[in-house]
VOGU-3710 file (C-alpha; in Angstrom, 3 decimals, decimal comma):
1> mriknfllvi> -9,044/-15,652/-9,929  -9,616/-19,318/-10,687  -10,796/-22,204/-8,489  -7,243/-23,619/-8,372  -6,076/-20,400/-6,792  -8,881/-20,509/-4,233  -7,785/-23,994/-3,253  -4,286/-22,641/-2,745  -5,701/-19,979/-0,456  -7,540/-22,628/1,539
11> vlflsvqqlp> -4,284/-24,585/1,864  -2,644/-21,371/3,019  -5,184/-20,934/5,772  -4,792/-24,509/6,909  -1,024/-24,070/7,079  -1,376/-20,783/8,943  -3,677/-22,386/11,489  -0,932/-24,930/12,194  1,956/-22,492/12,489  1,528/-21,503/16,157
21> aqkknqkavt> 1,479/-25,166/17,248  4,587/-25,884/15,246  6,390/-22,987/16,860  5,726/-24,148/20,408  8,719/-26,452/20,270  11,066/-23,873/18,791  13,459/-21,902/20,953  12,898/-18,151/21,049  15,389/-16,358/18,838  14,602/-12,771/19,809
31> tvsqvgtvws> 16,915/-11,319/22,413  15,934/-7,650/22,179  13,824/-6,513/25,118  10,345/-5,085/24,607  10,077/-6,464/21,102  6,550/-6,259/19,713  4,522/-9,300/18,824  1,817/-9,942/16,258  -1,487/-8,460/17,366  -4,171/-10,838/18,530
41> vqkanvwynq> -7,489/-11,026/16,697  -9,097/-9,176/19,600  -6,559/-6,342/19,623  -6,763/-5,951/15,843  -10,544/-5,710/15,905  -10,551/-3,235/18,808  -8,173/-1,040/16,789  -10,265/-1,342/13,625  -13,529/-0,551/15,385  -12,081/2,679/16,705
51> hkwicgsnfl> -12,008/4,012/13,157  -14,725/5,102/10,828  -14,948/2,880/7,748  -11,537/3,278/6,104  -11,754/4,733/2,606  -9,131/6,405/0,449  -6,759/6,118/-2,487  -3,176/5,332/-3,255  -1,736/8,828/-3,438  0,981/10,392/-5,552
61> pstainqlem> 0,701/14,120/-6,274  0,002/14,808/-9,927  3,324/16,660/-10,234  5,400/13,568/-9,341  6,223/10,671/-11,654  7,302/8,405/-8,790  8,059/8,141/-5,076  11,438/9,885/-5,389  10,001/12,900/-7,160  7,408/13,111/-4,399
71> wqaetfdptt> 9,910/13,021/-1,508  13,179/14,558/-2,733  13,770/18,086/-1,474  14,011/19,623/-4,948  10,614/18,374/-6,080  8,597/17,999/-2,874  5,387/19,897/-3,633  3,326/20,726/-0,527  1,107/23,143/-2,472  -0,138/20,428/-4,817
81> idrelgwaen> -0,392/17,915/-1,971  -2,542/20,338/0,020  -4,823/21,081/-2,919  -5,302/17,448/-3,901  -5,843/16,167/-0,368  -8,505/18,843/-0,100  -10,371/17,125/-2,924  -10,105/13,852/-1,011  -11,527/15,496/2,093  -14,419/16,893/0,059
91> igmntmrvfl> -15,570/13,403/-0,951  -15,206/12,021/2,561  -11,989/10,052/2,187  -10,132/9,556/5,459  -6,892/7,830/4,437  -4,269/7,747/1,684  -1,742/4,997/0,988  1,616/6,655/0,341  4,913/5,092/-0,748  8,139/6,212/0,914
101> hsvawkvdpd> 11,570/5,500/-0,599  14,871/4,510/1,004  16,925/6,394/-1,610  15,312/9,706/-0,652  16,060/8,951/3,007  19,670/7,963/2,290  20,411/11,272/0,555  18,978/13,368/3,375  17,621/11,456/6,395  16,681/14,494/8,502
111> gfkkrvdqfl> 15,199/16,416/5,588  13,266/13,360/4,477  11,690/12,962/7,915  10,833/16,661/8,010  9,032/16,319/4,690  7,152/13,268/5,978  6,148/15,311/9,008  5,019/18,167/6,756  2,983/15,753/4,668  1,349/14,416/7,832
121> siadkhhiqp> 0,466/17,936/8,948  -1,178/18,655/5,608  -3,066/15,354/5,703  -4,172/15,960/9,274  -5,546/19,356/8,298  -7,773/17,511/5,836  -8,774/14,822/8,391  -6,802/12,183/6,493  -4,792/9,516/8,339  -2,381/7,960/5,816
131> lfvffddcwn> -0,616/4,636/5,795  2,991/4,477/4,611  4,674/1,822/2,466  8,364/0,954/2,874  9,633/-1,564/0,294  8,238/-2,319/-3,155  8,965/-4,945/-5,842  7,049/-3,233/-8,679  8,194/-1,639/-11,929  11,654/-0,203/-12,684
141> kvphagkqpe> 14,533/-2,139/-11,172  17,145/0,486/-10,260  16,187/3,677/-8,418  18,480/6,703/-8,691  18,536/9,909/-6,677  18,274/13,224/-8,484  16,248/14,177/-11,514  13,627/11,595/-12,403  12,542/10,668/-15,954  9,943/12,654/-17,808
151> pkpgihnlgw> 6,652/10,939/-18,674  6,242/9,330/-22,072  2,834/9,747/-23,730  0,306/7,029/-23,029  2,533/4,704/-20,954  1,348/3,549/-17,518  3,686/4,256/-14,571  6,828/4,660/-16,672  8,797/6,223/-13,821  7,788/4,118/-10,819
161> vqdpgqpasn> 10,795/2,513/-9,121  11,294/-0,498/-6,894  12,663/-0,112/-3,385  15,407/-1,068/-2,730  15,476/-2,363/-6,312  16,525/-5,381/-8,301  18,836/-7,195/-7,605  19,383/-4,962/-4,543  16,514/-6,558/-2,622  18,460/-9,843/-2,615
171> dttifpelek> 21,764/-8,295/-1,546  22,074/-9,075/2,148  25,127/-6,830/2,458  22,882/-3,756/2,168  20,376/-5,013/4,738  22,117/-3,125/7,597  21,627/0,163/5,739  17,988/-0,709/5,034  17,560/-1,567/8,698  18,804/1,918/9,651
181> yvkdvlttfk> 16,274/3,453/7,264  13,290/1,447/8,474  14,128/1,847/12,151  14,881/5,568/11,833  11,519/6,320/10,224  9,564/3,973/12,474  11,240/5,251/15,645  10,561/8,860/14,666  6,861/8,291/14,037  6,068/5,183/16,142
191> tdkrillwdl> 3,617/7,041/18,410  2,292/9,512/15,824  -1,508/9,454/15,919  -1,644/10,941/12,418  -0,487/7,611/10,919  -2,984/4,796/10,364  -0,734/1,825/9,595  2,679/0,740/8,288  2,570/-1,295/5,055  6,013/-2,881/5,212
201> ynepgnsgkk> 6,411/-4,352/1,726  4,319/-3,785/-1,396  3,758/-6,885/-3,524  6,790/-8,912/-2,416  7,834/-11,322/-5,133  6,654/-9,182/-8,045  8,825/-8,513/-11,128  9,746/-12,178/-11,270  11,375/-12,209/-7,809  8,941/-14,669/-6,219
211> dsslpllkkv> 10,314/-16,334/-3,066  13,650/-14,530/-3,375  11,945/-11,570/-1,652  11,227/-13,620/1,459  14,507/-12,827/3,310  13,961/-9,048/3,072  10,272/-9,462/3,903  11,205/-11,349/7,059  13,799/-8,736/7,965  11,489/-5,759/7,610
221> fqwarevnpe> 8,950/-7,402/9,910  11,736/-8,173/12,387  12,930/-4,557/12,312  9,405/-3,261/12,776  8,786/-5,553/15,762  12,038/-4,404/17,349  10,851/-0,783/17,119  7,346/-1,864/18,201  5,268/1,047/16,835  1,850/1,808/18,258
231> qpvsaglwaw> 0,347/1,553/14,780  -0,293/-1,876/13,237  2,031/-3,338/10,617  1,047/-5,386/7,607  2,103/-6,520/4,128  -0,602/-7,065/1,575  -1,439/-10,391/-0,051  -1,627/-10,057/-3,819  -0,560/-13,264/-5,651  -2,465/-16,306/-4,449
241> dfeklnafqi> 0,049/-18,845/-5,745  2,956/-17,375/-3,723  2,372/-19,832/-0,901  5,479/-19,172/1,230  5,180/-15,400/0,976  1,444/-15,474/1,649  1,805/-17,729/4,668  4,425/-15,446/6,192  2,482/-12,253/5,434  -0,802/-13,438/6,904
251> qnsdvityhd> 0,878/-14,965/9,949  2,835/-11,789/10,752  0,433/-8,973/9,844  -1,481/-7,249/12,636  -4,395/-6,585/10,282  -4,878/-8,297/6,921  -4,292/-6,175/3,843  -4,643/-7,399/0,276  -4,925/-6,338/-3,374  -7,678/-7,369/-5,767
261> yeepqwhqrv> -8,428/-5,956/-9,220  -10,992/-8,623/-10,120  -14,687/-8,567/-10,836  -17,111/-8,534/-7,875  -17,871/-12,267/-7,708  -14,171/-13,149/-7,421  -13,438/-10,300/-5,039  -16,318/-11,490/-2,849  -14,745/-14,953/-2,586  -11,418/-13,453/-1,563
271> iellkangkp> -13,149/-11,503/1,218  -14,959/-14,615/2,447  -11,745/-16,623/2,599  -9,650/-13,902/4,239  -12,321/-13,290/6,862  -11,670/-16,803/8,138  -8,574/-15,369/9,803  -10,791/-13,288/12,101  -8,811/-10,075/11,708  -9,999/-6,870/10,029
281> licteymart> -9,473/-6,574/6,277  -8,272/-3,567/4,300  -8,126/-3,779/0,516  -5,144/-1,543/-0,244  -5,439/-1,785/-4,037  -8,491/-2,209/-6,270  -10,308/-0,358/-9,095  -9,253/-1,018/-12,681  -12,244/0,025/-14,756  -11,447/-1,911/-17,908
291> rnsrfsnilp> -11,145/-5,110/-15,841  -14,597/-4,483/-14,339  -13,234/-3,556/-10,936  -15,086/-0,276/-10,526  -16,306/2,035/-7,822  -19,875/1,197/-8,809  -19,550/-2,562/-8,206  -16,654/-2,939/-5,718  -16,963/-0,003/-3,324  -20,506/-0,911/-2,122
301> llkkenvgai> -19,321/-4,509/-1,654  -16,406/-3,393/0,522  -18,665/-1,122/2,547  -21,221/-3,914/3,061  -18,477/-6,308/4,224  -16,844/-3,618/6,417  -13,581/-3,976/4,497  -11,344/-0,916/4,216  -11,236/0,405/0,651  -8,151/2,043/-0,881
311> nwgfvsgksn> -8,272/2,265/-4,673  -5,299/2,806/-6,954  -4,964/6,312/-8,281  -6,312/9,673/-7,242  -5,379/12,523/-9,606  -4,396/12,005/-13,227  -0,816/13,237/-13,496  2,735/12,389/-14,485  2,368/8,706/-13,557  -0,075/8,220/-16,461
321> tiyawdtpip> -2,217/5,704/-14,619  -5,313/6,583/-16,630  -3,719/4,174/-19,126  -3,884/0,411/-18,535  -0,849/-1,608/-17,433  -0,502/-3,409/-20,756  -2,276/-1,089/-23,222  -0,117/1,931/-24,093  -1,447/4,696/-26,301  1,729/6,070/-27,921
331> dggqpvewfh> 0,188/9,328/-29,129  -0,979/10,130/-25,593  -4,626/10,314/-26,575  -7,382/9,774/-24,061  -8,210/6,085/-23,497  -11,757/5,014/-24,207  -12,089/4,551/-20,445  -9,671/5,608/-17,717  -7,948/2,656/-16,065  -7,287/4,330/-12,663
341> difskdgtpy> -7,713/7,779/-11,056  -10,638/9,898/-9,928  -9,816/13,539/-10,728  -8,198/15,510/-13,532  -5,373/17,873/-12,583  -7,806/20,787/-12,343  -9,980/18,921/-9,840  -12,710/17,941/-12,299  -14,023/14,433/-11,558  -13,530/11,881/-14,310
351> rqdevnlikk> -17,062/10,635/-13,539  -19,375/12,638/-11,357  -21,466/9,568/-10,539  -18,402/7,865/-9,045  -17,555/10,886/-6,898  -21,189/11,054/-5,757  -21,093/7,369/-4,759  -17,814/7,728/-2,839  -19,170/10,740/-0,999  -22,464/9,017/-0,243
361> lnse> -20,881/5,850/1,163  -18,457/7,885/3,273  -21,284/9,908/4,772  -23,360/6,930/5,902
//
């Protein structure tokens, strides 16, 4: 992160501070009764303080190449999920960030919700309270139901798919179907104590979409407020020059979530600026070793600042996230240093010192 970007963040905060005053003169547009509202700073902090320090990973079972392979009936793998969440429990992790997918729901809404419920039961057995992600602007543009692609050696996240996709996320004619999906899942699990939080949209504006993602972002928050779940809702900040998206996300999130793969001194500045909002912070993506965002230098910082810590990658598997975003290794050989992930498929830690640190900080 550069100083210019920090100035943009400061401008963002100044604009956010002004938003409530600007809205005083606007007529209310919501007609649905009992619609939820954005949590106050006090309510958000009461919720956060009821939890032990939040620590976990972004989770995809090692047998899945993407969200669809995780959730479709033919490839849902509770045995692997159970085994791998057991490793998380053993190092003291208490959450996992997990991506859902509207295509898996559309094929089989009732079966999809049953699998989500089964996942929650497995997680609960391991004392893990996950957060779920709805939409996503990252990686492959067009998701398809059915058999997913096979991994290619040495390529990071080859199979990951956007939700609802590109250009689908800009197609307002499909918004009613997406509304059914979001509201069905939220209504089913809106009082479920096993769920930590709803992450409504991962990295809106990514893949070159920028502000074109704003209409769907606004809609998913509207749909969530109309359901009014007991759990908080959020959408993580990730690109500091996306001023319109950032302003909307921070103004409408119950707790502030964000992504940061930078070195400690830059990550520290992000924390200091975001804390000005007064709400709890959860970093829902960090840890890219070759960019010097490591467990050894970031996790103690997050613990010291009482910021929730959810790194990218748990078990090395079909998603190939031990390889860096932009540094493929075509022969599939081991990288000099793993980019993401903590465990090999057999449960062996990539670095025992990292596992020891995670366990230590979670036991304090």
